[in-house]
N, CA, C and O atoms as a printed pandas DataFrame, in Angstrom:
     atom_number atom_name residue_name chain_id  residue_number  x_coord  y_coord  z_coord
0              1         N          UNK        A               1   41.169    6.134   11.375
1              2        CA          UNK        A               1   40.671    7.492   11.320
2              3         C          UNK        A               1   40.743    8.080   12.723
3              4         O          UNK        A               1   40.366    7.433   13.700
4              5         N          UNK        A               2   41.211    9.264   12.807
5              6        CA          UNK        A               2   41.302    9.959   14.082
6              7         C          UNK        A               2   39.937   10.536   14.436
7              8         O          UNK        A               2   39.313   11.216   13.622
8              9         N          UNK        A               3   39.480   10.264   15.646
9             10        CA          UNK        A               3   38.199   10.795   16.092
10            11         C          UNK        A               3   38.265   12.292   16.366
11            12         O          UNK        A               3   37.240   12.974   16.357
12            13         N          UNK        A               4   39.459   12.800   16.608
13            14        CA          UNK        A               4   39.597   14.226   16.894
14            15         C          UNK        A               4   39.621   15.070   15.639
15            16         O          UNK        A               4   38.947   16.098   15.574
16            17         N          UNK        A               5   40.395   14.651   14.628
17            18        CA          UNK        A               5   40.552   15.474   13.420
18            19         C          UNK        A               5   39.694   14.996   12.255
19            20         O          UNK        A               5   39.390   15.778   11.354
20            21         N          UNK        A               6   39.297   13.715   12.259
21            22        CA          UNK        A               6   38.536   13.170   11.143
22            23         C          UNK        A               6   39.389   12.782    9.968
23            24         O          UNK        A               6   38.855   12.431    8.916
24            25         N          UNK        A               7   40.725   12.833   10.109
25            26        CA          UNK        A               7   41.641   12.495    9.027
26            27         C          UNK        A               7   42.135   11.054    9.202
27            28         O          UNK        A               7   42.137   10.523   10.313
28            29         N          UNK        A               8   42.554   10.426    8.095
29            30        CA          UNK        A               8   43.111    9.074    8.210
30            31         C          UNK        A               8   44.406    9.084    9.015
31            32         O          UNK        A               8   45.173   10.045    8.952
32            33         N          UNK        A               9   44.650    8.011    9.772
33            34        CA          UNK        A               9   45.859    7.924   10.586
34            35         C          UNK        A               9   47.075    7.562    9.750
35            36         O          UNK        A               9   48.172    8.043   10.035
36            37         N          UNK        A              10   46.919    6.730    8.727
37            38        CA          UNK        A              10   48.056    6.340    7.888
38            39         C          UNK        A              10   48.313    7.410    6.826
39            40         O          UNK        A              10   47.396    8.130    6.432
40            41         N          UNK        A              11   49.563    7.514    6.363
41            42        CA          UNK        A              11   49.912    8.530    5.370
42            43         C          UNK        A              11   49.259    8.286    4.020
43            44         O          UNK        A              11   48.812    9.234    3.375
44            45         N          UNK        A              12   49.195    7.034    3.579
45            46        CA          UNK        A              12   48.682    6.728    2.242
46            47         C          UNK        A              12   47.205    6.306    2.259
47            48         O          UNK        A              12   46.684    5.865    1.235
48            49         N          UNK        A              13   46.554    6.431    3.360
49            50        CA          UNK        A              13   45.151    6.028    3.456
50            51         C          UNK        A              13   44.255    7.087    2.820
51            52         O          UNK        A              13   44.583    8.274    2.799
52            53         N          UNK        A              14   43.141    6.640    2.314
53            54        CA          UNK        A              14   42.158    7.566    1.766
54            55         C          UNK        A              14   40.757    7.072    2.125
55            56         O          UNK        A              14   40.551    5.904    2.456
56            57         N          UNK        A              15   39.838    7.967    2.051
57            58        CA          UNK        A              15   38.446    7.659    2.383
58            59         C          UNK        A              15   37.593    7.980    1.169
59            60         O          UNK        A              15   37.738    9.034    0.550
60            61         N          UNK        A              16   36.708    7.060    0.840
61            62        CA          UNK        A              16   35.799    7.282   -0.287
62            63         C          UNK        A              16   34.366    7.079    0.187
63            64         O          UNK        A              16   34.092    6.221    1.026
64            65         N          UNK        A              17   33.478    7.862   -0.351
65            66        CA          UNK        A              17   32.059    7.711   -0.055
66            67         C          UNK        A              17   31.307    7.642   -1.366
67            68         O          UNK        A              17   31.775    8.139   -2.390
68            69         N          UNK        A              18   30.152    7.031   -1.330
69            70        CA          UNK        A              18   29.321    6.975   -2.520
70            71         C          UNK        A              18   27.859    6.951   -2.106
71            72         O          UNK        A              18   27.517    6.559   -0.990
72            73         N          UNK        A              19   27.023    7.368   -3.007
73            74        CA          UNK        A              19   25.580    7.344   -2.793
74            75         C          UNK        A              19   24.939    6.615   -3.958
75            76         O          UNK        A              19   25.354    6.776   -5.105
76            77         N          UNK        A              20   23.948    5.830   -3.667
77            78        CA          UNK        A              20   23.178    5.173   -4.719
78            79         C          UNK        A              20   21.707    5.479   -4.490
79            80         O          UNK        A              20   21.248    5.595   -3.353
80            81         N          UNK        A              21   20.994    5.605   -5.568
81            82        CA          UNK        A              21   19.571    5.894   -5.515
82            83         C          UNK        A              21   18.829    4.829   -6.305
83            84         O          UNK        A              21   19.316    4.354   -7.331
84            85         N          UNK        A              22   17.671    4.464   -5.830
85            86        CA          UNK        A              22   16.830    3.529   -6.571
86            87         C          UNK        A              22   15.376    3.938   -6.388
87            88         O          UNK        A              22   14.975    4.431   -5.334
88            89         N          UNK        A              23   14.607    3.724   -7.431
89            90        CA          UNK        A              23   13.194    4.040   -7.360
90            91         C          UNK        A              23   12.457    2.885   -6.696
91            92         O          UNK        A              23   12.748    1.713   -6.938
92            93         N          UNK        A              24   11.513    3.241   -5.870
93            94        CA          UNK        A              24   10.702    2.238   -5.209
94            95         C          UNK        A              24    9.289    2.774   -5.123
95            96         O          UNK        A              24    9.068    3.911   -4.706
96            97         N          UNK        A              25    8.339    1.954   -5.518
97            98        CA          UNK        A              25    6.957    2.391   -5.464
98            99         C          UNK        A              25    6.433    2.317   -4.045
99           100         O          UNK        A              25    6.750    1.397   -3.292
100          101         N          UNK        A              26    5.637    3.291   -3.703
101          102        CA          UNK        A              26    4.950    3.276   -2.428
102          103         C          UNK        A              26    3.579    2.661   -2.654
103          104         O          UNK        A              26    2.842    3.081   -3.546
104          105         N          UNK        A              27    3.249    1.694   -1.868
105          106        CA          UNK        A              27    1.975    1.016   -2.027
106          107         C          UNK        A              27    0.870    1.821   -1.366
107          108         O          UNK        A              27    1.066    2.395   -0.294
108          109         N          UNK        A              28   -0.284    1.862   -2.002
109          110        CA          UNK        A              28   -1.416    2.581   -1.433
110          111         C          UNK        A              28   -1.994    1.818   -0.246
111          112         O          UNK        A              28   -2.436    2.418    0.734
112          113         N          UNK        A              29   -1.987    0.494   -0.345
113          114        CA          UNK        A              29   -2.476   -0.350    0.733
114          115         C          UNK        A              29   -1.325   -1.215    1.219
115          116         O          UNK        A              29   -0.611   -1.811    0.414
116          117         N          UNK        A              30   -1.146   -1.286    2.503
117          118        CA          UNK        A              30   -0.113   -2.162    3.028
118          119         C          UNK        A              30   -0.668   -3.578    3.197
119          120         O          UNK        A              30   -1.862   -3.812    3.011
120          121         N          UNK        A              31    0.192   -4.497    3.543
121          122        CA          UNK        A              31   -0.224   -5.900    3.665
122          123         C          UNK        A              31   -1.307   -6.078    4.714
123          124         O          UNK        A              31   -2.177   -6.937    4.575
124          125         N          UNK        A              32   -1.257   -5.279    5.751
125          126        CA          UNK        A              32   -2.235   -5.399    6.828
126          127         C          UNK        A              32   -3.646   -5.096    6.334
127          128         O          UNK        A              32   -4.608   -5.688    6.824
128          129         N          UNK        A              33   -3.785   -4.189    5.378
129          130        CA          UNK        A              33   -5.106   -3.840    4.846
130          131         C          UNK        A              33   -5.781   -5.046    4.215
131          132         O          UNK        A              33   -7.002   -5.181    4.299
132          133         N          UNK        A              34   -5.007   -5.930    3.582
133          134        CA          UNK        A              34   -5.587   -7.107    2.948
134          135         C          UNK        A              34   -6.065   -8.111    3.991
135          136         O          UNK        A              34   -7.077   -8.783    3.790
136          137         N          UNK        A              35   -5.356   -8.212    5.082
137          138        CA          UNK        A              35   -5.758   -9.180    6.107
138          139         C          UNK        A              35   -6.925   -8.679    6.944
139          140         O          UNK        A              35   -7.590   -9.476    7.606
140          141         N          UNK        A              36   -7.188   -7.383    6.929
141          142        CA          UNK        A              36   -8.273   -6.817    7.728
142          143         C          UNK        A              36   -9.560   -6.618    6.932
143          144         O          UNK        A              36  -10.511   -6.032    7.450
144          145         N          UNK        A              37   -9.612   -7.089    5.691
145          146        CA          UNK        A              37  -10.844   -6.965    4.915
146          147         C          UNK        A              37  -11.944   -7.816    5.533
147          148         O          UNK        A              37  -11.697   -8.944    5.962
148          149         N          UNK        A              38  -13.150   -7.279    5.579
149          150        CA          UNK        A              38  -14.295   -8.019    6.092
150          151         C          UNK        A              38  -14.904   -8.851    4.971
151          152         O          UNK        A              38  -14.450   -8.814    3.827
152          153         N          UNK        A              39  -15.944   -9.602    5.326
153          154        CA          UNK        A              39  -16.684  -10.336    4.298
154          155         C          UNK        A              39  -17.284   -9.344    3.312
155          156         O          UNK        A              39  -17.700   -8.252    3.699
156          157         N          UNK        A              40  -17.329   -9.714    2.066
157          158        CA          UNK        A              40  -17.914   -8.916    0.988
158          159         C          UNK        A              40  -17.152   -7.609    0.750
159          160         O          UNK        A              40  -17.757   -6.603    0.380
160          161         N          UNK        A              41  -15.842   -7.616    0.956
161          162        CA          UNK        A              41  -14.999   -6.466    0.637
162          163         C          UNK        A              41  -13.810   -6.946   -0.184
163          164         O          UNK        A              41  -13.348   -8.076   -0.029
164          165         N          UNK        A              42  -13.324   -6.075   -1.055
165          166        CA          UNK        A              42  -12.128   -6.390   -1.832
166          167         C          UNK        A              42  -11.363   -5.101   -2.111
167          168         O          UNK        A              42  -11.915   -4.005   -2.018
168          169         N          UNK        A              43  -10.100   -5.246   -2.450
169          170        CA          UNK        A              43   -9.317   -4.125   -2.946
170          171         C          UNK        A              43   -9.242   -4.308   -4.450
171          172         O          UNK        A              43   -8.789   -5.344   -4.936
172          173         N          UNK        A              44   -9.681   -3.314   -5.175
173          174        CA          UNK        A              44   -9.914   -3.452   -6.608
174          175         C          UNK        A              44   -9.085   -2.450   -7.403
175          176         O          UNK        A              44   -8.946   -1.290   -7.016
176          177         N          UNK        A              45   -8.538   -2.921   -8.518
177          178        CA          UNK        A              45   -7.935   -2.049   -9.522
178          179         C          UNK        A              45   -8.931   -1.983  -10.677
179          180         O          UNK        A              45   -8.909   -2.827  -11.572
180          181         N          UNK        A              46   -9.784   -1.000  -10.653
181          182        CA          UNK        A              46  -10.875   -0.910  -11.619
182          183         C          UNK        A              46  -10.431   -0.178  -12.884
183          184         O          UNK        A              46   -9.489    0.614  -12.871
184          185         N          UNK        A              47  -11.134   -0.469  -13.968
185          186        CA          UNK        A              47  -10.871    0.161  -15.266
186          187         C          UNK        A              47  -12.219    0.552  -15.859
187          188         O          UNK        A              47  -13.098   -0.296  -16.008
188          189         N          UNK        A              48  -12.389    1.827  -16.198
189          190        CA          UNK        A              48  -13.681    2.300  -16.690
190          191         C          UNK        A              48  -13.806    2.254  -18.211
191          192         O          UNK        A              48  -14.788    2.760  -18.753
192          193         N          UNK        A              49  -12.863    1.676  -18.898
193          194        CA          UNK        A              49  -12.898    1.596  -20.346
194          195         C          UNK        A              49  -12.020    2.623  -21.019
195          196         O          UNK        A              49  -11.645    2.454  -22.179
196          197         N          UNK        A              50  -11.686    3.686  -20.310
197          198        CA          UNK        A              50  -10.805    4.717  -20.845
198          199         C          UNK        A              50   -9.539    4.858  -20.008
199          200         O          UNK        A              50   -8.427    4.859  -20.536
200          201         N          UNK        A              51   -9.723    4.976  -18.713
201          202        CA          UNK        A              51   -8.591    5.186  -17.815
202          203         C          UNK        A              51   -8.649    4.203  -16.651
203          204         O          UNK        A              51   -9.735    3.901  -16.156
204          205         N          UNK        A              52   -7.499    3.700  -16.209
205          206        CA          UNK        A              52   -7.517    2.878  -14.995
206          207         C          UNK        A              52   -7.771    3.763  -13.776
207          208         O          UNK        A              52   -7.249    4.875  -13.683
208          209         N          UNK        A              53   -8.559    3.268  -12.864
209          210        CA          UNK        A              53   -8.858    3.999  -11.638
210          211         C          UNK        A              53   -7.857    3.592  -10.569
211          212         O          UNK        A              53   -7.303    2.495  -10.635
212          213         N          UNK        A              54   -7.615    4.439   -9.598
213          214        CA          UNK        A              54   -6.657    4.080   -8.543
214          215         C          UNK        A              54   -7.196    2.920   -7.701
215          216         O          UNK        A              54   -8.406    2.694   -7.673
216          217         N          UNK        A              55   -6.329    2.193   -7.027
217          218        CA          UNK        A              55   -6.790    1.101   -6.171
218          219         C          UNK        A              55   -7.714    1.627   -5.082
219          220         O          UNK        A              55   -7.459    2.675   -4.489
220          221         N          UNK        A              56   -8.784    0.895   -4.828
221          222        CA          UNK        A              56   -9.759    1.328   -3.828
222          223         C          UNK        A              56  -10.431    0.114   -3.210
223          224         O          UNK        A              56  -10.381   -0.988   -3.755
224          225         N          UNK        A              57  -11.059    0.336   -2.066
225          226        CA          UNK        A              57  -11.826   -0.730   -1.430
226          227         C          UNK        A              57  -13.187   -0.783   -2.100
227          228         O          UNK        A              57  -13.860    0.236   -2.254
228          229         N          UNK        A              58  -13.580   -1.980   -2.493
229          230        CA          UNK        A              58  -14.857   -2.201   -3.166
230          231         C          UNK        A              58  -15.760   -2.984   -2.211
231          232         O          UNK        A              58  -15.352   -4.013   -1.671
232          233         N          UNK        A              59  -16.969   -2.503   -2.006
233          234        CA          UNK        A              59  -17.930   -3.155   -1.127
234          235         C          UNK        A              59  -18.870   -3.981   -2.001
235          236         O          UNK        A              59  -19.567   -3.437   -2.856
236          237         N          UNK        A              60  -18.886   -5.285   -1.787
237          238        CA          UNK        A              60  -19.618   -6.209   -2.641
238          239         C          UNK        A              60  -20.917   -6.647   -1.970
239          240         O          UNK        A              60  -20.982   -6.797   -0.750
240          241         N          UNK        A              61  -21.956   -6.850   -2.792
241          242        CA          UNK        A              61  -23.212   -7.383   -2.280
242          243         C          UNK        A              61  -23.486   -8.710   -2.981
243          244         O          UNK        A              61  -23.394   -8.783   -4.206
244          245         N          UNK        A              62  -23.816   -9.752   -2.240
245          246        CA          UNK        A              62  -24.163  -11.015   -2.882
246          247         C          UNK        A              62  -25.422  -10.862   -3.740
247          248         O          UNK        A              62  -26.296  -10.050   -3.434
248          249         N          UNK        A              63  -25.503  -11.636   -4.797
249          250        CA          UNK        A              63  -26.628  -11.506   -5.736
250          251         C          UNK        A              63  -27.957  -11.915   -5.115
251          252         O          UNK        A              63  -29.009  -11.501   -5.602
252          253         N          UNK        A              64  -27.938  -12.714   -4.053
253          254        CA          UNK        A              64  -29.195  -13.158   -3.446
254          255         C          UNK        A              64  -29.757  -12.141   -2.459
255          256         O          UNK        A              64  -30.877  -12.322   -1.981
256          257         N          UNK        A              65  -29.027  -11.086   -2.138
257          258        CA          UNK        A              65  -29.551  -10.037   -1.263
258          259         C          UNK        A              65  -30.307   -9.001   -2.073
259          260         O          UNK        A              65  -30.170   -8.931   -3.295
260          261         N          UNK        A              66  -31.105   -8.195   -1.384
261          262        CA          UNK        A              66  -31.934   -7.176   -2.026
262          263         C          UNK        A              66  -31.064   -6.137   -2.727
263          264         O          UNK        A              66  -30.192   -5.532   -2.103
264          265         N          UNK        A              67  -31.298   -5.930   -4.017
265          266        CA          UNK        A              67  -30.495   -4.981   -4.792
266          267         C          UNK        A              67  -30.858   -3.532   -4.485
267          268         O          UNK        A              67  -30.094   -2.625   -4.815
268          269         N          UNK        A              68  -32.009   -3.298   -3.861
269          270        CA          UNK        A              68  -32.446   -1.940   -3.553
270          271         C          UNK        A              68  -31.888   -1.426   -2.229
271          272         O          UNK        A              68  -32.062   -0.249   -1.911
272          273         N          UNK        A              69  -31.232   -2.265   -1.462
273          274        CA          UNK        A              69  -30.616   -1.845   -0.211
274          275         C          UNK        A              69  -29.115   -1.696   -0.428
275          276         O          UNK        A              69  -28.500   -2.480   -1.151
276          277         N          UNK        A              70  -28.540   -0.693    0.201
277          278        CA          UNK        A              70  -27.112   -0.470    0.048
278          279         C          UNK        A              70  -26.328   -1.507    0.845
279          280         O          UNK        A              70  -26.871   -2.201    1.704
280          281         N          UNK        A              71  -25.064   -1.589    0.542
281          282        CA          UNK        A              71  -24.156   -2.480    1.265
282          283         C          UNK        A              71  -24.196   -2.172    2.755
283          284         O          UNK        A              71  -24.246   -3.083    3.581
284          285         N          UNK        A              72  -24.173   -0.896    3.095
285          286        CA          UNK        A              72  -24.082   -0.475    4.489
286          287         C          UNK        A              72  -25.377   -0.764    5.251
287          288         O          UNK        A              72  -25.331   -1.089    6.437
288          289         N          UNK        A              73  -26.534   -0.651    4.583
289          290        CA          UNK        A              73  -27.783   -1.026    5.222
290          291         C          UNK        A              73  -27.826   -2.535    5.496
291          292         O          UNK        A              73  -28.252   -2.964    6.568
292          293         N          UNK        A              74  -27.388   -3.324    4.530
293          294        CA          UNK        A              74  -27.374   -4.772    4.707
294          295         C          UNK        A              74  -26.368   -5.180    5.787
295          296         O          UNK        A              74  -26.605   -6.138    6.523
296          297         N          UNK        A              75  -25.262   -4.467    5.883
297          298        CA          UNK        A              75  -24.265   -4.748    6.913
298          299         C          UNK        A              75  -24.827   -4.462    8.296
299          300         O          UNK        A              75  -24.600   -5.226    9.234
300          301         N          UNK        A              76  -25.577   -3.339    8.426
301          302        CA          UNK        A              76  -26.173   -2.977    9.713
302          303         C          UNK        A              76  -27.222   -4.002   10.149
303          304         O          UNK        A              76  -27.386   -4.251   11.343
304          305         N          UNK        A              77  -27.932   -4.595    9.184
305          306        CA          UNK        A              77  -28.943   -5.606    9.496
306          307         C          UNK        A              77  -28.339   -6.988    9.725
307          308         O          UNK        A              77  -29.042   -7.918   10.118
308          309         N          UNK        A              78  -27.051   -7.121    9.481
309          310        CA          UNK        A              78  -26.389   -8.402    9.702
310          311         C          UNK        A              78  -26.587   -9.396    8.564
311          312         O          UNK        A              78  -26.424  -10.600    8.762
312          313         N          UNK        A              79  -26.931   -8.913    7.389
313          314        CA          UNK        A              79  -27.164   -9.827    6.257
314          315         C          UNK        A              79  -25.930  -10.067    5.434
315          316         O          UNK        A              79  -26.001  -10.781    4.434
316          317         N          UNK        A              80  -24.800   -9.503    5.805
317          318        CA          UNK        A              80  -23.556   -9.751    5.093
318          319         C          UNK        A              80  -22.597  -10.544    5.942
319          320         O          UNK        A              80  -21.488  -10.848    5.502
């Protein structure tokens, strides 16, 4: 191919191009998000009985901790 004209140098040469497309899902959480989870955290695909919910981070509380305190209060006190 000539760099000046962009045409093939040989008389019988030809150039062909093609494009291909493929579907690929984009992940909501990358691999790094899974490795950076703290204790008592998970990434959950929840289902409410009618519709699946989108993936989200779920904050878990152990059953032996006080049920009347939120996850974040227990985390601040160092109980998680």
